[in-house]
C-alpha positions as CSV (number, residue, x, y, z in Angstrom):
1,X,134.4,-5.0,41.5
2,X,134.8,-8.8,41.6
3,X,132.9,-10.7,38.9
4,X,129.6,-12.2,39.8
5,X,129.1,-15.8,38.9
6,X,125.8,-17.6,38.7
7,X,125.9,-20.9,40.6
8,X,122.3,-21.9,40.1
9,X,119.4,-20.0,38.5
10,X,116.0,-20.4,37.1
11,X,115.5,-20.1,33.4
12,X,116.6,-16.6,32.2
13,X,113.8,-14.0,32.0
14,X,113.6,-11.3,29.4
15,X,113.9,-7.9,31.0
16,X,110.9,-5.6,30.3
17,X,112.1,-2.1,29.5
18,X,110.4,0.9,31.2
19,X,107.6,2.5,29.2
20,X,108.5,5.7,27.4
21,X,107.1,8.6,29.3
22,X,106.2,11.7,27.4
23,X,105.5,14.2,30.2
24,X,104.9,14.8,33.9
25,X,101.2,14.2,33.5
26,X,101.9,10.4,33.2
27,X,103.1,10.4,36.8
28,X,100.8,13.0,38.3
29,X,98.2,10.5,39.6
30,X,99.5,7.7,41.8
31,X,98.1,5.3,44.4
32,X,97.5,6.5,47.9
33,X,100.1,6.7,50.6
34,X,98.9,3.5,52.4
35,X,99.0,1.4,49.2
36,X,102.3,-0.5,49.6
37,X,103.0,-3.9,48.1
38,X,105.8,-5.9,49.9
39,X,107.7,-9.1,49.4
40,X,111.0,-10.8,48.7
41,X,111.3,-12.1,45.2
42,X,113.4,-11.9,42.1
43,X,113.2,-8.8,39.9
44,X,113.5,-9.3,36.1
45,X,117.2,-9.7,35.3
46,X,118.4,-6.5,33.6
47,X,115.6,-4.3,35.0
48,X,116.8,-0.9,36.2
49,X,116.1,1.3,39.2
50,X,116.1,5.0,38.5
51,X,116.5,8.0,40.7
52,X,113.5,9.9,39.3
53,X,109.9,9.0,38.3
54,X,110.6,10.4,34.8
55,X,114.0,10.5,33.1
56,X,116.8,10.6,35.6
57,X,119.7,8.1,35.8
58,X,120.1,4.5,36.6
59,X,121.2,3.8,40.1
60,X,121.0,0.0,40.1
61,X,120.6,-3.0,37.8
62,X,118.8,-6.1,39.1
63,X,120.5,-9.5,38.7
64,X,117.6,-12.0,39.0
65,X,118.4,-12.9,42.6
66,X,116.0,-12.4,45.5
67,X,115.4,-8.8,46.6
68,X,113.3,-7.5,49.5
69,X,111.0,-4.8,48.2
70,X,108.3,-2.3,48.9
71,X,106.4,-0.9,45.9
72,X,104.4,2.3,46.3
73,X,103.3,5.4,44.4
74,X,101.9,3.3,41.6
75,X,100.9,5.4,38.6
76,X,97.2,5.5,37.5
77,X,98.3,3.8,34.3
78,X,101.1,1.4,35.4
79,X,102.1,0.9,31.7
80,X,102.9,4.6,31.3
81,X,105.1,5.5,34.2
82,X,107.3,4.3,37.1
83,X,106.4,3.3,40.6
84,X,108.5,4.0,43.7
85,X,110.5,1.0,44.8
86,X,112.5,0.6,48.0
87,X,114.8,-2.5,48.3
88,X,113.7,-3.3,51.8
89,X,110.5,-4.7,53.4
90,X,111.2,-4.4,57.1
91,X,114.2,-6.6,57.8
92,X,117.7,-4.9,57.6
93,X,118.9,-4.5,54.1
94,X,120.9,-2.2,51.8
95,X,117.9,-0.1,50.9
96,X,117.9,1.9,47.7
97,X,115.0,4.3,47.1
98,X,114.2,4.7,43.4
99,X,111.7,4.2,40.6
100,X,110.9,1.3,38.4
101,X,108.6,0.2,35.6
102,X,105.8,-1.8,37.4
103,X,106.0,-4.5,34.7
104,X,109.5,-5.3,35.9
105,X,108.2,-6.4,39.3
106,X,106.0,-9.6,39.6
107,X,102.7,-9.0,41.5
108,X,100.6,-11.8,43.1
109,X,97.1,-11.9,44.5
110,X,96.8,-12.6,48.3
111,X,93.1,-13.5,48.1
112,X,90.4,-14.1,45.5
113,X,89.5,-11.0,43.5
114,X,86.1,-10.8,41.9
115,X,85.8,-10.7,38.1
116,X,82.1,-11.4,37.9
117,X,80.7,-10.9,41.4
118,X,79.5,-14.1,43.0
119,X,80.6,-16.3,40.1
120,X,84.1,-15.8,38.8
121,X,87.3,-14.7,40.7
122,X,91.0,-14.4,40.0
123,X,92.2,-16.9,42.6
124,X,94.7,-16.2,45.3
125,X,98.5,-16.7,44.8
126,X,98.2,-15.9,41.0
127,X,100.6,-13.7,39.1
128,X,98.8,-10.7,37.6
129,X,99.6,-7.6,35.7
130,X,98.6,-4.2,37.2
131,X,96.6,-2.2,34.7
132,X,95.2,0.7,36.9
133,X,95.7,2.3,40.3
134,X,93.1,4.5,42.0
135,X,93.7,5.7,45.6
136,X,94.0,2.6,47.7
137,X,92.8,0.1,45.1
138,X,94.4,-1.6,42.1
139,X,93.0,-3.2,39.0
140,X,94.8,-6.3,37.8
141,X,94.7,-8.6,34.8
142,X,95.2,-12.4,34.7
143,X,96.3,-14.2,31.6
144,X,94.1,-17.4,31.8
145,X,96.2,-20.5,31.6
146,X,95.6,-22.7,28.6
147,X,93.3,-20.1,26.9
148,X,93.6,-18.4,23.6
149,X,95.3,-15.3,25.1
150,X,92.2,-14.6,27.1
151,X,92.4,-12.4,30.2
152,X,90.3,-11.7,33.2
153,X,90.3,-8.4,35.1
154,X,89.4,-7.6,38.7
155,X,89.8,-4.8,41.2
156,X,90.5,-4.9,44.9
157,X,92.2,-2.9,47.7
158,X,95.9,-2.9,47.8
159,X,96.2,-5.5,50.5
160,X,94.9,-8.0,48.0
161,X,98.3,-7.9,46.3
162,X,101.8,-8.8,47.2
163,X,105.3,-9.0,45.6
164,X,105.7,-12.5,47.0
165,X,103.6,-15.5,46.0
166,X,101.8,-17.4,48.8
167,X,100.7,-21.0,48.7
168,X,97.7,-21.6,46.5
169,X,94.5,-22.5,48.4
170,X,92.9,-25.8,47.2
171,X,89.1,-26.2,46.9
172,X,87.7,-29.1,48.8
173,X,85.8,-31.4,46.5
174,X,83.0,-33.5,48.1
175,X,83.2,-37.2,47.7
176,X,79.8,-37.2,45.9
177,X,81.0,-34.7,43.3
178,X,81.3,-35.6,39.6
179,X,83.9,-34.3,37.3
180,X,83.2,-32.6,33.9
181,X,85.4,-31.6,31.0
182,X,84.6,-29.1,28.2
183,X,83.5,-30.9,25.0
184,X,84.9,-28.2,22.8
185,X,87.4,-25.4,23.3
186,X,84.7,-22.8,24.2
187,X,82.0,-22.8,26.9
188,X,79.4,-20.3,28.0
189,X,79.1,-19.8,31.8
190,X,75.7,-18.8,33.1
191,X,74.5,-17.1,36.3
192,X,71.7,-19.7,36.8
193,X,70.0,-22.6,35.0
194,X,68.9,-21.3,31.5
195,X,70.1,-17.8,32.7
196,X,72.3,-15.1,31.3
197,X,75.8,-15.7,29.9
198,X,78.2,-14.0,32.3
199,X,81.5,-15.2,30.8
200,X,82.7,-17.2,27.8
201,X,85.8,-19.3,28.4
202,X,87.9,-19.8,25.3
203,X,90.6,-22.5,25.7
204,X,93.2,-23.8,23.3
205,X,92.3,-26.9,21.4
206,X,93.3,-30.0,23.4
207,X,93.5,-28.1,26.7
208,X,91.4,-29.9,29.3
209,X,89.4,-27.6,31.6
210,X,88.1,-29.5,34.6
211,X,85.0,-28.7,36.6
212,X,83.1,-30.6,39.3
213,X,79.5,-30.5,40.3
214,X,77.0,-31.9,42.8
215,X,73.9,-30.3,41.2
216,X,72.2,-30.5,37.9
217,X,68.8,-29.2,36.7
218,X,66.8,-29.3,33.5
219,X,69.8,-29.9,31.2
220,X,72.1,-27.5,33.1
221,X,75.0,-28.3,35.5
222,X,76.2,-26.2,38.4
223,X,80.0,-26.0,37.8
224,X,82.7,-25.4,40.4
225,X,86.5,-25.2,39.8
226,X,89.6,-23.6,41.2
227,X,92.8,-23.0,39.3
228,X,94.0,-19.6,38.2
229,X,90.3,-18.7,38.1
230,X,87.8,-19.8,40.7
231,X,84.4,-20.5,39.0
232,X,80.9,-21.0,40.5
233,X,78.5,-20.9,37.6
234,X,76.1,-22.9,35.4
235,X,76.6,-24.4,32.0
236,X,74.7,-26.5,29.5
237,X,75.1,-30.2,30.0
238,X,75.4,-30.6,26.2
239,X,78.6,-28.7,26.3
240,X,80.2,-31.0,28.9
241,X,81.7,-34.4,29.0
242,X,81.1,-36.2,32.4
243,X,84.0,-38.1,33.7
244,X,83.5,-41.8,34.3
245,X,82.7,-42.7,37.8
246,X,85.9,-43.4,39.8
247,X,88.1,-41.5,37.4
248,X,90.6,-39.4,39.3
249,X,90.0,-35.7,38.8
250,X,93.5,-34.7,40.1
251,X,95.1,-35.9,36.9
252,X,93.5,-33.0,35.0
253,X,94.8,-30.3,37.5
254,X,98.1,-28.7,36.2
255,X,101.0,-28.6,38.7
256,X,102.1,-25.4,40.2
257,X,105.8,-24.2,40.3
258,X,107.5,-22.1,42.9
259,X,109.3,-18.9,41.9
260,X,113.0,-19.0,42.8
261,X,115.7,-16.4,42.3
262,X,119.1,-16.9,40.8
263,X,121.8,-18.1,43.2
264,X,124.8,-15.8,42.8
265,X,128.3,-15.6,44.2
266,X,131.3,-13.4,43.8
267,X,134.3,-15.1,42.2
268,X,136.7,-13.7,44.8
269,X,134.5,-12.9,47.7
270,X,135.5,-9.8,49.6
271,X,134.8,-9.4,53.4
272,X,131.2,-9.4,54.7
273,X,130.4,-7.0,57.5
274,X,127.2,-6.0,59.4
275,X,126.2,-2.4,59.9
276,X,125.6,-1.4,63.5
277,X,123.8,1.8,62.5
278,X,122.2,3.3,59.4
279,X,124.7,4.6,56.8
280,X,123.6,6.8,53.8
281,X,124.4,5.4,50.4
282,X,125.3,7.6,47.4
283,X,125.6,6.8,43.7
284,X,128.8,8.8,43.4
285,X,131.8,9.7,45.6
286,X,130.6,13.2,46.4
287,X,129.3,14.4,49.8
288,X,127.1,16.9,47.8
289,X,125.3,14.0,46.1
290,X,121.9,13.3,47.5
291,X,121.8,9.8,49.1
292,X,119.9,7.2,47.0
293,X,119.3,5.0,50.1
294,X,121.0,3.7,53.2
295,X,122.5,0.6,54.7
296,X,120.0,-0.2,57.4
297,X,121.3,-1.1,60.9
298,X,121.8,-4.9,61.0
299,X,122.2,-5.3,57.2
300,X,125.1,-7.5,55.9
301,X,127.1,-6.1,53.0
302,X,130.2,-6.9,50.9
303,X,133.1,-4.4,51.3
304,X,134.7,-3.7,47.9
305,X,137.4,-1.1,47.0
306,X,138.1,2.1,48.9
307,X,138.8,5.1,46.8
308,X,139.6,8.7,47.9
309,X,137.8,8.3,51.2
310,X,134.8,6.3,49.9
311,X,134.1,2.6,50.1
312,X,132.0,0.8,47.5
313,X,129.7,-1.9,48.8
314,X,127.2,-4.6,47.6
315,X,124.2,-6.3,49.3
316,X,125.1,-9.8,50.5
317,X,122.3,-11.4,48.4
318,X,123.6,-9.7,45.2
319,X,120.1,-8.9,44.0
320,X,121.3,-5.7,42.5
321,X,124.5,-4.1,41.3
322,X,125.4,-0.5,40.4
323,X,125.7,0.6,36.7
324,X,129.2,0.7,35.2
325,X,129.5,4.4,35.8
326,X,128.2,4.4,39.4
327,X,128.5,2.5,42.7
328,X,127.0,2.1,46.1
329,X,129.3,4.4,48.0
330,X,129.6,5.1,51.7
331,X,132.1,7.3,53.5
332,X,135.2,5.2,54.4
333,X,135.1,6.7,57.9
334,X,131.7,5.2,58.4
335,X,132.6,1.7,57.0
336,X,131.5,-1.1,59.4
337,X,134.4,-3.1,60.8
């Protein structure tokens, strides 16, 4: 197979290995059949796709380039098993059907997810970690930016999650609003003036957490903010530093960055062809081998070597490659022209 060179890539990511599975019970309970997360995004470089939910063999290695994906059959404990992954999300692709550690696939929120009902939410377009799956709902965990390793957890139906990040939604701030910063690294958020503490935010020293407000009452301020968390709660005025009038609040809002995959190319590019019909793909050159996927009609692929009546292929985007001992093999007689 021709060597793959990386022309332009994001900073390398450390591959997260699949959790060790001790028995079939770890995979027994999975999310419901309608729970499918889709998107086109990079998969951790070095992550592996397996042909079985437990044990089995590696059928593909991911390169860090963009891959269309559908994630389903998510285990009840995503840290202790594999989910089903198909490398297609509707458009024609070289689709492999296998299993992967959920931690190897980035998951994003598609809408705000409640943490404390009516007061605190994980905002939309945030990267989260799946921590539980039940039927057609998922529980996710957010690492709060700028905090002392603090997390927030929320549950929602599967359509609240995606494998592709959308654009963050900005909160409209009234012109009459005033900005507030935390005086110290910790602040208690209340459900009402002089009410119950519903959440304690613990930030790193020197990290500015910005809020805004149009309402104050008896030494308490009604705070609003939208970042990785969306907050609508009260706090004690003594714990806050009001911004000076006319001070621009935008300077305290951290910038967001888009997720981009590695840009890969083959050193000596072989021919690219388009499949006119679906073609089964096998991991080995053996007709008795169960197919691990198919080249979907309309998908573009690289044609590599032909050996003993079988042709080895690669997806055009080079988002995945076979292991050294395998390949993506199709019958030579079915090879697109």
